[in-house]
PDB file of N, CA, C and O in Angstrom:
ATOM      1  N   MET A   1       9.121  -0.235  -0.628  1.00  0.00           N
ATOM      2  CA  MET A   1       8.080  -1.252   0.198  1.00  0.00           C
ATOM      3  C   MET A   1       7.118  -1.342  -0.989  1.00  0.00           C
ATOM      4  O   MET A   1       6.933  -0.556  -1.918  1.00  0.00           O
ATOM      5  N   LYS A   2       6.622  -2.388  -0.731  1.00  0.00           N
ATOM      6  CA  LYS A   2       4.959  -2.741  -1.585  1.00  0.00           C
ATOM      7  C   LYS A   2       4.241  -3.222  -0.574  1.00  0.00           C
ATOM      8  O   LYS A   2       4.800  -3.868   0.313  1.00  0.00           O
ATOM      9  N   LEU A   3       2.989  -2.999  -0.556  1.00  0.00           N
ATOM     10  CA  LEU A   3       1.937  -3.905   0.147  1.00  0.00           C
ATOM     11  C   LEU A   3       1.051  -4.694  -0.826  1.00  0.00           C
ATOM     12  O   LEU A   3       0.438  -4.164  -1.753  1.00  0.00           O
ATOM     13  N   THR A   4       1.032  -6.136  -0.510  1.00  0.00           N
ATOM     14  CA  THR A   4       0.239  -6.674  -1.465  1.00  0.00           C
ATOM     15  C   THR A   4      -0.805  -7.706  -0.505  1.00  0.00           C
ATOM     16  O   THR A   4      -0.294  -8.377   0.392  1.00  0.00           O
ATOM     17  N   SER A   5      -1.898  -7.755  -0.698  1.00  0.00           N
ATOM     18  CA  SER A   5      -2.621  -8.652  -0.037  1.00  0.00           C
ATOM     19  C   SER A   5      -2.730 -10.038  -0.413  1.00  0.00           C
ATOM     20  O   SER A   5      -2.631 -10.230  -1.625  1.00  0.00           O
ATOM     21  N   ASN A   6      -2.921 -11.119   0.356  1.00  0.00           N
ATOM     22  CA  ASN A   6      -2.799 -12.573  -0.163  1.00  0.00           C
ATOM     23  C   ASN A   6      -4.281 -12.925  -0.345  1.00  0.00           C
ATOM     24  O   ASN A   6      -5.084 -13.016   0.583  1.00  0.00           O
ATOM     25  N   SER A   7      -4.558 -13.115  -1.657  1.00  0.00           N
ATOM     26  CA  SER A   7      -5.709 -13.634  -2.160  1.00  0.00           C
ATOM     27  C   SER A   7      -6.621 -14.592  -1.465  1.00  0.00           C
ATOM     28  O   SER A   7      -7.848 -14.532  -1.532  1.00  0.00           O
ATOM     29  N   GLY A   8      -5.817 -15.641  -0.672  1.00  0.00           N
ATOM     30  CA  GLY A   8      -6.207 -16.529   0.113  1.00  0.00           C
ATOM     31  C   GLY A   8      -6.697 -16.241   1.658  1.00  0.00           C
ATOM     32  O   GLY A   8      -7.426 -17.017   2.276  1.00  0.00           O
ATOM     33  N   ASN A   9      -6.257 -15.182   2.110  1.00  0.00           N
ATOM     34  CA  ASN A   9      -6.535 -14.480   3.143  1.00  0.00           C
ATOM     35  C   ASN A   9      -7.081 -13.082   3.204  1.00  0.00           C
ATOM     36  O   ASN A   9      -6.242 -12.192   3.347  1.00  0.00           O
ATOM     37  N   THR A  10      -8.425 -12.715   3.116  1.00  0.00           N
ATOM     38  CA  THR A  10      -8.691 -11.511   3.193  1.00  0.00           C
ATOM     39  C   THR A  10      -8.464 -10.903   4.328  1.00  0.00           C
ATOM     40  O   THR A  10      -8.549  -9.695   4.104  1.00  0.00           O
ATOM     41  N   ASP A  11      -8.169 -11.139   5.656  1.00  0.00           N
ATOM     42  CA  ASP A  11      -7.842 -10.623   6.656  1.00  0.00           C
ATOM     43  C   ASP A  11      -6.671 -10.031   7.101  1.00  0.00           C
ATOM     44  O   ASP A  11      -6.553  -9.450   8.180  1.00  0.00           O
ATOM     45  N   GLY A  12      -5.621 -10.211   6.086  1.00  0.00           N
ATOM     46  CA  GLY A  12      -4.502  -9.854   6.324  1.00  0.00           C
ATOM     47  C   GLY A  12      -3.822  -8.882   4.913  1.00  0.00           C
ATOM     48  O   GLY A  12      -4.128  -8.946   3.722  1.00  0.00           O
ATOM     49  N   ILE A  13      -3.057  -8.220   5.441  1.00  0.00           N
ATOM     50  CA  ILE A  13      -2.184  -7.359   4.269  1.00  0.00           C
ATOM     51  C   ILE A  13      -0.653  -7.818   4.699  1.00  0.00           C
ATOM     52  O   ILE A  13      -0.486  -8.026   5.901  1.00  0.00           O
ATOM     53  N   TYR A  14       0.229  -7.954   4.007  1.00  0.00           N
ATOM     54  CA  TYR A  14       1.524  -8.654   4.150  1.00  0.00           C
ATOM     55  C   TYR A  14       2.582  -7.556   3.208  1.00  0.00           C
ATOM     56  O   TYR A  14       2.301  -7.122   2.091  1.00  0.00           O
ATOM     57  N   ILE A  15       3.526  -7.333   3.791  1.00  0.00           N
ATOM     58  CA  ILE A  15       4.443  -6.221   3.558  1.00  0.00           C
ATOM     59  C   ILE A  15       5.663  -7.068   2.778  1.00  0.00           C
ATOM     60  O   ILE A  15       6.277  -7.956   3.369  1.00  0.00           O
ATOM     61  N   ARG A  16       5.888  -6.777   1.685  1.00  0.00           N
ATOM     62  CA  ARG A  16       7.241  -7.214   0.670  1.00  0.00           C
ATOM     63  C   ARG A  16       8.176  -6.217   0.566  1.00  0.00           C
ATOM     64  O   ARG A  16       7.870  -5.280  -0.171  1.00  0.00           O
ATOM     65  N   TYR A  17       9.231  -6.181   1.112  1.00  0.00           N
ATOM     66  CA  TYR A  17      10.313  -5.667   0.738  1.00  0.00           C
ATOM     67  C   TYR A  17      11.726  -6.058  -0.063  1.00  0.00           C
ATOM     68  O   TYR A  17      12.447  -6.937   0.409  1.00  0.00           O
ATOM     69  N   SER A  18      12.042  -5.454  -1.139  1.00  0.00           N
ATOM     70  CA  SER A  18      13.383  -5.935  -1.667  1.00  0.00           C
ATOM     71  C   SER A  18      14.199  -4.556  -2.088  1.00  0.00           C
ATOM     72  O   SER A  18      13.605  -3.573  -2.531  1.00  0.00           O
ATOM     73  N   PRO A  19      15.496  -4.600  -1.914  1.00  0.00           N
ATOM     74  CA  PRO A  19      16.152  -3.271  -1.991  1.00  0.00           C
ATOM     75  C   PRO A  19      16.435  -3.402  -3.641  1.00  0.00           C
ATOM     76  O   PRO A  19      17.093  -2.448  -4.056  1.00  0.00           O
ATOM     77  N   VAL A  20      16.108  -4.300  -4.576  1.00  0.00           N
ATOM     78  CA  VAL A  20      16.410  -4.538  -5.768  1.00  0.00           C
ATOM     79  C   VAL A  20      14.985  -4.500  -6.636  1.00  0.00           C
ATOM     80  O   VAL A  20      14.179  -5.411  -6.447  1.00  0.00           O
ATOM     81  N   GLN A  21      14.702  -3.506  -7.528  1.00  0.00           N
ATOM     82  CA  GLN A  21      13.724  -2.898  -8.020  1.00  0.00           C
ATOM     83  C   GLN A  21      13.120  -4.467  -8.946  1.00  0.00           C
ATOM     84  O   GLN A  21      11.939  -4.811  -8.910  1.00  0.00           O
ATOM     85  N   GLU A  22      14.187  -5.229  -9.705  1.00  0.00           N
ATOM     86  CA  GLU A  22      13.410  -6.098 -10.327  1.00  0.00           C
ATOM     87  C   GLU A  22      12.673  -7.349  -9.897  1.00  0.00           C
ATOM     88  O   GLU A  22      11.943  -8.085 -10.560  1.00  0.00           O
ATOM     89  N   THR A  23      13.155  -7.431  -8.228  1.00  0.00           N
ATOM     90  CA  THR A  23      12.420  -8.181  -7.601  1.00  0.00           C
ATOM     91  C   THR A  23      10.964  -8.287  -7.510  1.00  0.00           C
ATOM     92  O   THR A  23      10.316  -9.307  -7.273  1.00  0.00           O
ATOM     93  N   LEU A  24      10.428  -6.814  -7.783  1.00  0.00           N
ATOM     94  CA  LEU A  24       9.422  -6.269  -7.050  1.00  0.00           C
ATOM     95  C   LEU A  24       8.484  -6.324  -8.661  1.00  0.00           C
ATOM     96  O   LEU A  24       7.391  -5.759  -8.672  1.00  0.00           O
ATOM     97  N   ASN A  25       8.857  -6.846  -9.631  1.00  0.00           N
ATOM     98  CA  ASN A  25       8.037  -6.911 -10.628  1.00  0.00           C
ATOM     99  C   ASN A  25       6.971  -7.916 -10.708  1.00  0.00           C
ATOM    100  O   ASN A  25       7.252  -9.058 -11.072  1.00  0.00           O
ATOM    101  N   TYR A  26       5.465  -7.505 -10.320  1.00  0.00           N
ATOM    102  CA  TYR A  26       4.486  -8.218 -10.124  1.00  0.00           C
ATOM    103  C   TYR A  26       3.423  -7.729 -10.477  1.00  0.00           C
ATOM    104  O   TYR A  26       3.451  -6.499 -10.509  1.00  0.00           O
ATOM    105  N   VAL A  27       2.276  -8.292 -10.820  1.00  0.00           N
ATOM    106  CA  VAL A  27       1.115  -7.778 -11.465  1.00  0.00           C
ATOM    107  C   VAL A  27      -0.032  -8.075 -10.482  1.00  0.00           C
ATOM    108  O   VAL A  27      -0.460  -9.178 -10.144  1.00  0.00           O
ATOM    109  N   SER A  28      -0.553  -6.493  -9.985  1.00  0.00           N
ATOM    110  CA  SER A  28      -1.697  -6.517  -9.004  1.00  0.00           C
ATOM    111  C   SER A  28      -2.677  -5.742  -9.020  1.00  0.00           C
ATOM    112  O   SER A  28      -2.240  -4.610  -9.225  1.00  0.00           O
ATOM    113  N   GLU A  29      -3.874  -5.733  -8.906  1.00  0.00           N
ATOM    114  CA  GLU A  29      -4.771  -4.845  -9.219  1.00  0.00           C
ATOM    115  C   GLU A  29      -4.875  -3.893  -8.127  1.00  0.00           C
ATOM    116  O   GLU A  29      -5.656  -2.943  -8.185  1.00  0.00           O
ATOM    117  N   TYR A  30      -4.063  -4.128  -7.066  1.00  0.00           N
ATOM    118  CA  TYR A  30      -4.369  -3.161  -5.939  1.00  0.00           C
ATOM    119  C   TYR A  30      -3.581  -1.818  -6.170  1.00  0.00           C
ATOM    120  O   TYR A  30      -2.626  -2.099  -6.895  1.00  0.00           O
ATOM    121  N   PRO A  31      -3.577  -0.675  -5.906  1.00  0.00           N
ATOM    122  CA  PRO A  31      -2.704   0.604  -5.965  1.00  0.00           C
ATOM    123  C   PRO A  31      -1.436   0.334  -5.352  1.00  0.00           C
ATOM    124  O   PRO A  31      -1.444  -0.715  -4.709  1.00  0.00           O
ATOM    125  N   SER A  32      -0.369   0.948  -5.355  1.00  0.00           N
ATOM    126  CA  SER A  32       0.923   0.922  -5.008  1.00  0.00           C
ATOM    127  C   SER A  32       1.120   2.005  -3.884  1.00  0.00           C
ATOM    128  O   SER A  32       1.032   3.231  -3.956  1.00  0.00           O
ATOM    129  N   LEU A  33       1.399   1.223  -2.879  1.00  0.00           N
ATOM    130  CA  LEU A  33       1.693   2.333  -1.550  1.00  0.00           C
ATOM    131  C   LEU A  33       3.238   2.991  -1.633  1.00  0.00           C
ATOM    132  O   LEU A  33       4.248   2.295  -1.743  1.00  0.00           O
ATOM    133  N   THR A  34       3.240   4.220  -1.571  1.00  0.00           N
ATOM    134  CA  THR A  34       4.803   4.774  -1.490  1.00  0.00           C
ATOM    135  C   THR A  34       5.112   5.309  -0.011  1.00  0.00           C
ATOM    136  O   THR A  34       4.315   5.751   0.816  1.00  0.00           O
ATOM    137  N   ILE A  35       6.290   5.166   0.071  1.00  0.00           N
ATOM    138  CA  ILE A  35       6.650   5.956   1.749  1.00  0.00           C
ATOM    139  C   ILE A  35       7.651   6.975   1.158  1.00  0.00           C
ATOM    140  O   ILE A  35       8.611   6.712   0.433  1.00  0.00           O
ATOM    141  N   TYR A  36       7.232   8.245   1.622  1.00  0.00           N
ATOM    142  CA  TYR A  36       8.171   9.287   1.209  1.00  0.00           C
ATOM    143  C   TYR A  36       9.147   9.739   2.279  1.00  0.00           C
ATOM    144  O   TYR A  36       8.882   9.538   3.464  1.00  0.00           O
ATOM    145  N   ALA A  37      10.407  10.418   1.858  1.00  0.00           N
ATOM    146  CA  ALA A  37      11.209  10.439   2.560  1.00  0.00           C
ATOM    147  C   ALA A  37      11.179  11.636   4.266  1.00  0.00           C
ATOM    148  O   ALA A  37      11.873  11.815   5.267  1.00  0.00           O
ATOM    149  N   ASN A  38       9.845  12.179   3.631  1.00  0.00           N
ATOM    150  CA  ASN A  38       9.375  12.722   4.821  1.00  0.00           C
ATOM    151  C   ASN A  38       8.082  12.323   5.723  1.00  0.00           C
ATOM    152  O   ASN A  38       7.474  13.104   6.455  1.00  0.00           O
ATOM    153  N   GLY A  39       7.789  10.954   5.524  1.00  0.00           N
ATOM    154  CA  GLY A  39       7.337   9.920   6.201  1.00  0.00           C
ATOM    155  C   GLY A  39       6.012   9.714   5.572  1.00  0.00           C
ATOM    156  O   GLY A  39       5.359   8.718   5.883  1.00  0.00           O
ATOM    157  N   ASP A  40       5.534  10.614   4.668  1.00  0.00           N
ATOM    158  CA  ASP A  40       4.124  10.485   3.852  1.00  0.00           C
ATOM    159  C   ASP A  40       3.638   8.769   3.451  1.00  0.00           C
ATOM    160  O   ASP A  40       4.555   8.155   2.907  1.00  0.00           O
ATOM    161  N   LEU A  41       2.849   8.276   3.575  1.00  0.00           N
ATOM    162  CA  LEU A  41       2.243   7.203   2.984  1.00  0.00           C
ATOM    163  C   LEU A  41       1.382   7.609   1.926  1.00  0.00           C
ATOM    164  O   LEU A  41       0.393   8.276   2.232  1.00  0.00           O
ATOM    165  N   ALA A  42       1.606   7.297   0.634  1.00  0.00           N
ATOM    166  CA  ALA A  42       0.786   7.785  -0.386  1.00  0.00           C
ATOM    167  C   ALA A  42       0.598   6.823  -1.538  1.00  0.00           C
ATOM    168  O   ALA A  42       1.470   6.085  -1.997  1.00  0.00           O
ATOM    169  N   ILE A  43      -0.640   6.928  -1.940  1.00  0.00           N
ATOM    170  CA  ILE A  43      -1.026   6.187  -2.871  1.00  0.00           C
ATOM    171  C   ILE A  43      -0.249   6.330  -4.533  1.00  0.00           C
ATOM    172  O   ILE A  43      -0.568   7.305  -5.213  1.00  0.00           O
ATOM    173  N   GLU A  44       0.431   5.642  -4.911  1.00  0.00           N
ATOM    174  CA  GLU A  44       1.008   6.259  -6.149  1.00  0.00           C
ATOM    175  C   GLU A  44       0.430   6.390  -7.162  1.00  0.00           C
ATOM    176  O   GLU A  44       1.003   7.210  -7.879  1.00  0.00           O
ATOM    177  N   GLU A  45      -0.480   5.964  -7.610  1.00  0.00           N
ATOM    178  CA  GLU A  45      -1.262   6.219  -8.773  1.00  0.00           C
ATOM    179  C   GLU A  45      -2.329   7.322  -8.508  1.00  0.00           C
ATOM    180  O   GLU A  45      -3.159   7.441  -9.409  1.00  0.00           O
ATOM    181  N   THR A  46      -2.442   8.046  -7.572  1.00  0.00           N
ATOM    182  CA  THR A  46      -3.352   8.883  -7.470  1.00  0.00           C
ATOM    183  C   THR A  46      -2.537  10.342  -6.469  1.00  0.00           C
ATOM    184  O   THR A  46      -2.892  11.521  -6.456  1.00  0.00           O
ATOM    185  N   GLY A  47      -1.686   9.856  -5.918  1.00  0.00           N
ATOM    186  CA  GLY A  47      -0.923  10.786  -4.903  1.00  0.00           C
ATOM    187  C   GLY A  47      -1.578  11.271  -3.448  1.00  0.00           C
ATOM    188  O   GLY A  47      -1.238  12.112  -2.615  1.00  0.00           O
ATOM    189  N   ASP A  48      -2.780  10.246  -3.560  1.00  0.00           N
ATOM    190  CA  ASP A  48      -3.464  10.524  -2.112  1.00  0.00           C
ATOM    191  C   ASP A  48      -2.625  10.223  -0.908  1.00  0.00           C
ATOM    192  O   ASP A  48      -2.188   9.091  -0.700  1.00  0.00           O
ATOM    193  N   VAL A  49      -2.385  11.325  -0.052  1.00  0.00           N
ATOM    194  CA  VAL A  49      -1.681  10.638   1.118  1.00  0.00           C
ATOM    195  C   VAL A  49      -2.670  10.389   2.241  1.00  0.00           C
ATOM    196  O   VAL A  49      -3.522  11.132   2.729  1.00  0.00           O
ATOM    197  N   ILE A  50      -2.317   9.117   2.523  1.00  0.00           N
ATOM    198  CA  ILE A  50      -3.467   8.208   3.666  1.00  0.00           C
ATOM    199  C   ILE A  50      -2.569   8.198   5.040  1.00  0.00           C
ATOM    200  O   ILE A  50      -3.033   7.503   5.944  1.00  0.00           O
ATOM    201  N   GLY A  51      -1.498   8.797   5.271  1.00  0.00           N
ATOM    202  CA  GLY A  51      -1.200   8.917   6.940  1.00  0.00           C
ATOM    203  C   GLY A  51       0.287   9.238   6.432  1.00  0.00           C
ATOM    204  O   GLY A  51       0.671   9.493   5.291  1.00  0.00           O
ATOM    205  N   ASN A  52       1.069   9.139   7.740  1.00  0.00           N
ATOM    206  CA  ASN A  52       2.495   9.247   7.970  1.00  0.00           C
ATOM    207  C   ASN A  52       3.134   8.267   8.568  1.00  0.00           C
ATOM    208  O   ASN A  52       2.441   7.558   9.298  1.00  0.00           O
ATOM    209  N   ILE A  53       4.414   7.981   8.461  1.00  0.00           N
ATOM    210  CA  ILE A  53       4.918   6.603   8.773  1.00  0.00           C
ATOM    211  C   ILE A  53       5.258   6.790  10.434  1.00  0.00           C
ATOM    212  O   ILE A  53       5.503   5.752  11.048  1.00  0.00           O
ATOM    213  N   SER A  54       5.276   7.869  11.057  1.00  0.00           N
ATOM    214  CA  SER A  54       5.727   8.383  12.307  1.00  0.00           C
ATOM    215  C   SER A  54       4.349   8.356  13.089  1.00  0.00           C
ATOM    216  O   SER A  54       4.534   8.278  14.304  1.00  0.00           O
ATOM    217  N   THR A  55       3.105   8.396  12.739  1.00  0.00           N
ATOM    218  CA  THR A  55       1.693   8.330  13.447  1.00  0.00           C
ATOM    219  C   THR A  55       0.841   7.334  13.057  1.00  0.00           C
ATOM    220  O   THR A  55      -0.153   7.014  13.708  1.00  0.00           O
ATOM    221  N   SER A  56       1.231   6.749  11.867  1.00  0.00           N
ATOM    222  CA  SER A  56       0.249   5.867  11.142  1.00  0.00           C
ATOM    223  C   SER A  56       1.320   4.347  11.103  1.00  0.00           C
ATOM    224  O   SER A  56       2.546   4.276  11.021  1.00  0.00           O
ATOM    225  N   GLU A  57       0.212   3.177  11.204  1.00  0.00           N
ATOM    226  CA  GLU A  57       0.933   1.786  10.720  1.00  0.00           C
ATOM    227  C   GLU A  57       0.267   1.888   9.187  1.00  0.00           C
ATOM    228  O   GLU A  57      -0.904   2.165   8.927  1.00  0.00           O
ATOM    229  N   PRO A  58       1.406   1.570   8.197  1.00  0.00           N
ATOM    230  CA  PRO A  58       1.261   1.573   7.037  1.00  0.00           C
ATOM    231  C   PRO A  58       0.162   0.732   6.582  1.00  0.00           C
ATOM    232  O   PRO A  58      -0.760   1.192   5.908  1.00  0.00           O
ATOM    233  N   ALA A  59       0.250  -0.693   6.992  1.00  0.00           N
ATOM    234  CA  ALA A  59      -0.489  -1.660   6.485  1.00  0.00           C
ATOM    235  C   ALA A  59      -1.992  -1.185   6.954  1.00  0.00           C
ATOM    236  O   ALA A  59      -2.923  -1.267   6.152  1.00  0.00           O
ATOM    237  N   VAL A  60      -2.163  -0.754   8.102  1.00  0.00           N
ATOM    238  CA  VAL A  60      -3.539  -0.449   8.523  1.00  0.00           C
ATOM    239  C   VAL A  60      -4.177   0.546   7.774  1.00  0.00           C
ATOM    240  O   VAL A  60      -5.405   0.490   7.718  1.00  0.00           O
ATOM    241  N   GLU A  61      -3.559   1.491   7.158  1.00  0.00           N
ATOM    242  CA  GLU A  61      -3.809   2.855   6.592  1.00  0.00           C
ATOM    243  C   GLU A  61      -4.205   2.146   5.278  1.00  0.00           C
ATOM    244  O   GLU A  61      -5.348   2.266   4.837  1.00  0.00           O
ATOM    245  N   TYR A  62      -3.296   1.431   4.670  1.00  0.00           N
ATOM    246  CA  TYR A  62      -3.363   0.909   3.202  1.00  0.00           C
ATOM    247  C   TYR A  62      -4.886   0.036   3.165  1.00  0.00           C
ATOM    248  O   TYR A  62      -5.680   0.038   2.224  1.00  0.00           O
ATOM    249  N   LYS A  63      -5.011  -0.597   4.296  1.00  0.00           N
ATOM    250  CA  LYS A  63      -6.303  -1.314   4.311  1.00  0.00           C
ATOM    251  C   LYS A  63      -7.463  -0.422   4.485  1.00  0.00           C
ATOM    252  O   LYS A  63      -8.524  -0.706   3.929  1.00  0.00           O
ATOM    253  N   LYS A  64      -7.347   0.606   5.193  1.00  0.00           N
ATOM    254  CA  LYS A  64      -8.611   1.413   5.101  1.00  0.00           C
ATOM    255  C   LYS A  64      -8.954   1.972   3.730  1.00  0.00           C
ATOM    256  O   LYS A  64     -10.060   1.986   3.188  1.00  0.00           O
ATOM    257  N   TYR A  65      -7.754   2.444   3.257  1.00  0.00           N
ATOM    258  CA  TYR A  65      -7.860   3.060   1.967  1.00  0.00           C
ATOM    259  C   TYR A  65      -8.659   2.064   0.910  1.00  0.00           C
ATOM    260  O   TYR A  65      -9.670   2.294   0.246  1.00  0.00           O
ATOM    261  N   ILE A  66      -7.954   1.041   0.984  1.00  0.00           N
ATOM    262  CA  ILE A  66      -8.600  -0.012   0.112  1.00  0.00           C
ATOM    263  C   ILE A  66      -9.904  -0.240   0.321  1.00  0.00           C
ATOM    264  O   ILE A  66     -10.649  -0.092  -0.648  1.00  0.00           O
ATOM    265  N   LEU A  67     -10.502  -0.665   1.662  1.00  0.00           N
ATOM    266  CA  LEU A  67     -11.896  -1.010   2.009  1.00  0.00           C
ATOM    267  C   LEU A  67     -12.649   0.496   1.678  1.00  0.00           C
ATOM    268  O   LEU A  67     -13.554   0.447   0.845  1.00  0.00           O
ATOM    269  N   GLU A  68     -12.357   1.716   2.230  1.00  0.00           N
ATOM    270  CA  GLU A  68     -13.060   2.965   1.877  1.00  0.00           C
ATOM    271  C   GLU A  68     -13.287   3.411   0.701  1.00  0.00           C
ATOM    272  O   GLU A  68     -14.428   3.606   0.282  1.00  0.00           O
ATOM    273  N   LYS A  69     -12.186   3.636   0.002  1.00  0.00           N
ATOM    274  CA  LYS A  69     -12.083   4.460  -1.394  1.00  0.00           C
ATOM    275  C   LYS A  69     -11.547   3.778  -2.378  1.00  0.00           C
ATOM    276  O   LYS A  69     -12.003   4.272  -3.409  1.00  0.00           O
ATOM    277  N   TRP A  70     -10.822   2.905  -2.641  1.00  0.00           N
ATOM    278  CA  TRP A  70     -10.188   2.525  -3.758  1.00  0.00           C
ATOM    279  C   TRP A  70     -11.534   1.553  -4.560  1.00  0.00           C
ATOM    280  O   TRP A  70     -11.949   1.713  -5.708  1.00  0.00           O
ATOM    281  N   ARG A  71     -11.939   0.689  -3.688  1.00  0.00           N
ATOM    282  CA  ARG A  71     -12.883  -0.411  -4.022  1.00  0.00           C
ATOM    283  C   ARG A  71     -14.101   0.184  -4.375  1.00  0.00           C
ATOM    284  O   ARG A  71     -14.793  -0.481  -5.145  1.00  0.00           O
ATOM    285  N   THR A  72     -14.655   1.555  -3.912  1.00  0.00           N
ATOM    286  CA  THR A  72     -15.840   2.256  -4.197  1.00  0.00           C
ATOM    287  C   THR A  72     -15.800   3.246  -5.263  1.00  0.00           C
ATOM    288  O   THR A  72     -16.772   3.855  -5.709  1.00  0.00           O
ATOM    289  N   ASN A  73     -14.181   3.386  -5.754  1.00  0.00           N
ATOM    290  CA  ASN A  73     -14.249   4.617  -6.814  1.00  0.00           C
ATOM    291  C   ASN A  73     -13.751   3.389  -8.028  1.00  0.00           C
ATOM    292  O   ASN A  73     -13.532   3.817  -9.161  1.00  0.00           O
ATOM    293  N   LYS A  74     -13.598   2.038  -7.794  1.00  0.00           N
ATOM    294  CA  LYS A  74     -13.114   1.117  -8.759  1.00  0.00           C
ATOM    295  C   LYS A  74     -14.088   0.803 -10.102  1.00  0.00           C
ATOM    296  O   LYS A  74     -13.711   0.012 -10.967  1.00  0.00           O
TER     297      LYS A  74
END
């Protein structure tokens, strides 16, 4: 599962899913979100765990990460 933001809409984060890896090859300046088998939501590039699928909404946690941490460290 990859989360991407639509550059024309800064208020929304859209989830795109495909079981075929080749369809996910796109360029994005945003970090990749990985959901592990134990439910952890982690930023692929840094390994930061930002929540858990059982207690957190992935899009909300990802947006918080982007707004609070990633943009300030960029």
